[in-house]
Z-matrix of the N, CA and C atoms (Angstrom, degrees):
N
C 1 1.446
C 2 1.522 1 111.34
N 3 1.326 2 116.17 1 -44.52
C 4 1.462 3 119.80 2 -178.60
C 5 1.524 4 110.87 3 -65.25
N 6 1.336 5 116.10 4 -35.32
C 7 1.464 6 119.17 5 178.46
C 8 1.516 7 111.18 6 -65.48
N 9 1.318 8 117.60 7 -36.11
C 10 1.466 9 121.25 8 179.02
C 11 1.525 10 110.46 9 -66.01
N 12 1.320 11 117.03 10 -39.46
C 13 1.470 12 120.99 11 178.63
C 14 1.526 13 110.06 12 -64.89
N 15 1.310 14 116.31 13 -40.82
C 16 1.469 15 120.15 14 179.34
C 17 1.520 16 110.84 15 -65.20
N 18 1.320 17 117.17 16 -42.48
C 19 1.466 18 120.97 17 179.53
C 20 1.523 19 110.51 18 -63.77
N 21 1.320 20 117.09 19 -43.93
C 22 1.468 21 120.55 20 178.63
C 23 1.528 22 110.33 21 -63.58
N 24 1.326 23 117.23 22 -42.67
C 25 1.457 24 120.50 23 178.56
C 26 1.530 25 111.43 24 -63.39
N 27 1.323 26 116.90 25 -40.49
C 28 1.471 27 120.08 26 177.08
C 29 1.525 28 111.88 27 -63.37
N 30 1.332 29 116.30 28 -40.37
C 31 1.461 30 119.70 29 177.50
C 32 1.529 31 111.29 30 -65.21
N 33 1.318 32 116.59 31 -39.38
C 34 1.466 33 119.94 32 176.94
C 35 1.522 34 111.67 33 -65.35
N 36 1.327 35 116.63 34 -40.23
C 37 1.464 36 120.29 35 177.38
C 38 1.524 37 110.41 36 -62.08
N 39 1.324 38 116.40 37 -45.73
C 40 1.465 39 120.27 38 179.16
C 41 1.524 40 111.25 39 -62.54
N 42 1.321 41 116.71 40 -41.56
C 43 1.462 42 120.37 41 179.16
C 44 1.520 43 112.23 42 -66.08
N 45 1.319 44 117.42 43 -45.37
C 46 1.472 45 120.80 44 179.62
C 47 1.523 46 111.48 45 -64.92
N 48 1.323 47 117.19 46 -40.41
C 49 1.459 48 120.03 47 179.09
C 50 1.523 49 111.10 48 -65.20
N 51 1.324 50 117.00 49 -38.86
C 52 1.460 51 120.86 50 178.00
C 53 1.524 52 110.72 51 -65.27
N 54 1.322 53 116.69 52 -43.73
C 55 1.468 54 120.37 53 178.68
C 56 1.523 55 110.35 54 -63.92
N 57 1.328 56 117.53 55 -39.14
C 58 1.466 57 120.46 56 179.42
C 59 1.521 58 111.72 57 -61.63
N 60 1.318 59 116.61 58 -33.83
C 61 1.461 60 120.58 59 179.16
C 62 1.525 61 111.10 60 -76.59
N 63 1.317 62 117.09 61 -36.52
C 64 1.460 63 120.77 62 -173.86
C 65 1.529 64 113.95 63 -82.21
N 66 1.320 65 117.85 64 -24.95
C 67 1.462 66 121.16 65 -178.71
C 68 1.523 67 109.38 66 -72.47
N 69 1.328 68 116.68 67 136.40
C 70 1.467 69 120.87 68 -177.10
C 71 1.524 70 113.97 69 -99.21
N 72 1.319 71 117.95 70 -25.27
C 73 1.458 72 121.74 71 -178.19
C 74 1.534 73 109.48 72 -76.19
N 75 1.330 74 118.15 73 125.38
C 76 1.473 75 120.02 74 -177.00
C 77 1.531 76 113.98 75 -61.44
N 78 1.318 77 117.31 76 -33.88
C 79 1.463 78 119.33 77 179.26
C 80 1.525 79 110.03 78 -66.61
N 81 1.308 80 116.22 79 -44.72
C 82 1.464 81 119.63 80 178.58
C 83 1.521 82 110.99 81 -66.67
N 84 1.322 83 117.21 82 -35.14
C 85 1.466 84 119.58 83 176.62
C 86 1.525 85 110.64 84 -61.50
N 87 1.319 86 116.93 85 -42.26
C 88 1.466 87 120.26 86 179.56
C 89 1.525 88 111.06 87 -65.11
N 90 1.321 89 116.37 88 -39.10
C 91 1.464 90 119.29 89 178.67
C 92 1.526 91 111.35 90 -68.06
N 93 1.321 92 116.75 91 -40.64
C 94 1.473 93 119.78 92 177.09
C 95 1.526 94 109.84 93 -65.78
N 96 1.327 95 116.79 94 -35.30
C 97 1.464 96 120.38 95 176.81
C 98 1.527 97 110.77 96 -63.36
N 99 1.318 98 117.28 97 -38.11
C 100 1.465 99 120.58 98 176.79
C 101 1.525 100 110.82 99 -65.50
N 102 1.330 101 116.65 100 -42.45
C 103 1.469 102 120.22 101 177.69
C 104 1.530 103 109.99 102 -63.83
N 105 1.320 104 115.98 103 -40.68
C 106 1.468 105 119.97 104 177.81
C 107 1.525 106 110.69 105 -61.00
N 108 1.319 107 117.90 106 -40.19
C 109 1.462 108 120.66 107 177.19
C 110 1.512 109 112.54 108 -61.82
N 111 1.326 110 116.61 109 -40.17
C 112 1.470 111 120.44 110 179.01
C 113 1.527 112 110.20 111 -68.41
N 114 1.328 113 117.43 112 -41.98
C 115 1.465 114 121.05 113 179.59
C 116 1.529 115 110.10 114 -64.79
N 117 1.320 116 116.91 115 -39.18
C 118 1.465 117 119.28 116 176.21
C 119 1.527 118 111.12 117 -63.95
N 120 1.327 119 117.15 118 -37.09
C 121 1.464 120 120.03 119 176.78
C 122 1.523 121 110.64 120 -63.29
N 123 1.325 122 117.04 121 -38.29
C 124 1.478 123 120.43 122 175.99
C 125 1.524 124 110.01 123 -64.15
N 126 1.327 125 116.49 124 -42.79
C 127 1.465 126 119.74 125 178.38
C 128 1.528 127 111.33 126 -61.30
N 129 1.320 128 116.77 127 -44.67
C 130 1.467 129 119.47 128 179.80
C 131 1.528 130 111.15 129 -64.49
N 132 1.321 131 116.54 130 -34.25
C 133 1.463 132 119.59 131 176.15
C 134 1.529 133 110.41 132 -67.05
N 135 1.328 134 116.10 133 -38.71
C 136 1.469 135 120.27 134 -179.37
C 137 1.522 136 111.87 135 -66.47
N 138 1.324 137 117.68 136 -30.42
C 139 1.472 138 120.27 137 178.66
C 140 1.527 139 111.27 138 -94.69
N 141 1.329 140 115.45 139 17.91
C 142 1.461 141 123.73 140 174.05
C 143 1.523 142 113.68 141 61.72
N 144 1.327 143 114.93 142 48.90
C 145 1.463 144 121.38 143 173.41
C 146 1.526 145 108.30 144 -126.86
N 147 1.336 146 117.30 145 70.27
C 148 1.464 147 119.59 146 -173.66
C 149 1.524 148 114.10 147 -66.18
N 150 1.333 149 117.70 148 -31.01
C 151 1.462 150 119.41 149 178.74
C 152 1.527 151 111.02 150 -67.30
N 153 1.312 152 116.85 151 -41.03
C 154 1.464 153 121.06 152 176.99
C 155 1.526 154 109.79 153 -68.23
N 156 1.335 155 116.72 154 -36.37
C 157 1.463 156 120.69 155 179.49
C 158 1.524 157 111.03 156 -63.93
N 159 1.318 158 117.51 157 -41.90
C 160 1.470 159 120.18 158 177.98
C 161 1.529 160 111.48 159 -64.80
N 162 1.318 161 116.10 160 -41.17
C 163 1.464 162 119.41 161 177.72
C 164 1.527 163 110.99 162 -64.24
N 165 1.319 164 116.36 163 -43.13
C 166 1.460 165 120.59 164 179.09
C 167 1.524 166 111.33 165 -64.58
N 168 1.307 167 116.65 166 -38.38
C 169 1.461 168 120.59 167 179.24
C 170 1.525 169 110.64 168 -63.67
N 171 1.321 170 116.42 169 -41.56
C 172 1.463 171 119.54 170 179.93
C 173 1.522 172 111.74 171 -71.31
N 174 1.313 173 116.48 172 -48.79
C 175 1.464 174 120.24 173 -175.22
C 176 1.523 175 111.57 174 -78.10
N 177 1.321 176 117.29 175 -52.09
C 178 1.458 177 120.38 176 -175.78
C 179 1.511 178 113.91 177 -77.08
N 180 1.317 179 116.80 178 -27.54
C 181 1.454 180 119.89 179 -177.52
C 182 1.506 181 114.49 180 -89.23
N 183 1.335 182 118.03 181 -23.47
C 184 1.460 183 119.48 182 -174.97
C 185 1.524 184 113.72 183 -135.71
N 186 1.316 185 117.56 184 -50.00
C 187 1.462 186 119.69 185 -170.20
C 188 1.527 187 114.18 186 -73.11
N 189 1.294 188 118.77 187 -26.05
C 190 1.465 189 120.33 188 177.30
C 191 1.530 190 111.95 189 -85.72
N 192 1.337 191 119.92 190 -48.21
C 193 1.463 192 118.90 191 -178.69
C 194 1.533 193 113.83 192 -67.15
N 195 1.325 194 117.93 193 -31.24
C 196 1.464 195 120.34 194 -177.33
C 197 1.525 196 113.02 195 -60.72
N 198 1.327 197 120.42 196 -51.23
C 199 1.469 198 118.79 197 177.07
C 200 1.524 199 113.05 198 -62.94
N 201 1.322 200 117.13 199 -32.60
C 202 1.462 201 119.60 200 177.02
C 203 1.518 202 110.70 201 -63.64
N 204 1.333 203 116.61 202 -45.86
C 205 1.463 204 120.13 203 179.18
C 206 1.529 205 111.53 204 -64.27
N 207 1.320 206 116.56 205 -40.46
C 208 1.461 207 119.65 206 178.53
C 209 1.529 208 111.58 207 -65.81
N 210 1.318 209 117.05 208 -37.59
C 211 1.468 210 120.81 209 178.04
C 212 1.523 211 111.49 210 -66.19
N 213 1.318 212 116.27 211 -43.45
C 214 1.471 213 120.11 212 178.93
C 215 1.523 214 109.86 213 -62.92
N 216 1.324 215 116.80 214 -40.80
C 217 1.463 216 120.91 215 178.62
C 218 1.522 217 111.43 216 -62.30
N 219 1.324 218 116.34 217 -43.36
C 220 1.461 219 119.93 218 -179.44
C 221 1.528 220 111.18 219 -66.27
N 222 1.319 221 117.34 220 -40.37
C 223 1.463 222 120.86 221 179.04
C 224 1.524 223 110.34 222 -64.69
N 225 1.334 224 117.06 223 -41.09
C 226 1.460 225 119.97 224 178.76
C 227 1.520 226 111.30 225 -65.13
N 228 1.322 227 117.50 226 -40.88
C 229 1.473 228 120.53 227 177.97
C 230 1.527 229 110.98 228 -63.27
N 231 1.310 230 115.92 229 -43.89
C 232 1.468 231 119.72 230 -179.86
C 233 1.532 232 110.29 231 -65.01
N 234 1.311 233 116.51 232 -38.81
C 235 1.466 234 121.09 233 179.00
C 236 1.519 235 110.70 234 -65.00
N 237 1.341 236 117.31 235 -41.86
C 238 1.454 237 121.17 236 177.88
C 239 1.531 238 111.39 237 -66.08
N 240 1.312 239 116.45 238 -38.10
C 241 1.458 240 121.27 239 -179.54
C 242 1.524 241 111.17 240 -66.75
N 243 1.315 242 116.75 241 -37.83
C 244 1.469 243 121.13 242 -179.18
C 245 1.526 244 112.72 243 -72.90
N 246 1.322 245 116.13 244 -22.57
C 247 1.468 246 119.06 245 -178.72
C 248 1.464 247 112.30 246 -82.43
């Protein structure tokens, strides 16, 4: 059972990482990056590394995508203001 969970988590990680590379919109990339962080946290939990999973959940799920989204928002506002 545990092996099946690990395999599914690995497939989800591979799928999310592929989508993150293929998506061109920066906002969607940041959102996919957040999903990838959560999926990685699930994978780390499945391989019995809960401390790493908590760190990944905080950093990969929230702290990395948030500044990216804020930066994209600021660039869009500045671009609209200049036009």
